[in-house]
C-alpha positions, 0 to 999 in steps of 0.5 A: 500500500501507500508509503508514509506521507506519499500523495496518491493520484486520484485513480490510486486513491480510489483503488486503495479505497476499494481494496480497503472496503473489500478487506473489511469484510468478506461480505462486502462486494464492489465492482468497477466498470471502465467507460469507453474512454478508459475512465471509471464509468461505474463504481458500485459498493454493497456492504455485508449489512446492505446485503442483509437488508435486501435479504430481509426486505427484497420486495421493493427498492427505490432508486435515486440519483444525486447529481454532481457529487464531486469535482468530476461531476459524478452522480451518486445512484443510491438504491434503497430497500423499504424496511419493516418501519417503512424507512428506506435502507441503502442497499447499494451505492454506485458512483456513475459518470452519467445517467445513461443506459450503459451506466444504469445497466452496470449498476444493476449488474452489480446489484444482481451479482451482490444480492442472491435475492434480487429475483424477489424484487417486485417493485422499483420506484424511480424518480422522473428520469424515464431513461432508466425504466427500460434498462430496469425492466430488462435487468429486473423482469419480474419487477414493476417500475413506478414513478416516485409520487413526490417527483411526479407531483413536483413535475406536475406543479412545474408544468402547470406553472409554465402552462399558458393555459393554467399557469401564472402569466404576466397579464395577471399582475 
């Protein structure tokens, strides 16, 4: 590993972090997929605890992306399982270069590799981004894909506000 006081490049620091994650527990699973340009396209992590949560509550998962999480503008895709209290428990983190079909497919490939109970997923709740729906349907064929209620209502309010028929116009003021 690293010598005392030595500065690592970003790539080496990521590699070291992945190795450390895998060493902490034999139940931890990580994967790295390079993009066509040779960059880290998708980096996924699932801890032993996350795997246990999905084993206990595999029926419904939620997926959401947080945009521009670091200086390279990677997105954090978080997958949650709904526990017995109705709370979302993270079952996978994936840093993705961009929210595209290839990246979503690689994240779901990791999910399936890390979790033997992936076949029991029946519902996947996603935000308003419809690009991921077809990939989810292909990778999790038994699951029904639903849009998040919060995101649908937010989109509807925004659409109505911008509407010339129903929204606020300059003539109202």
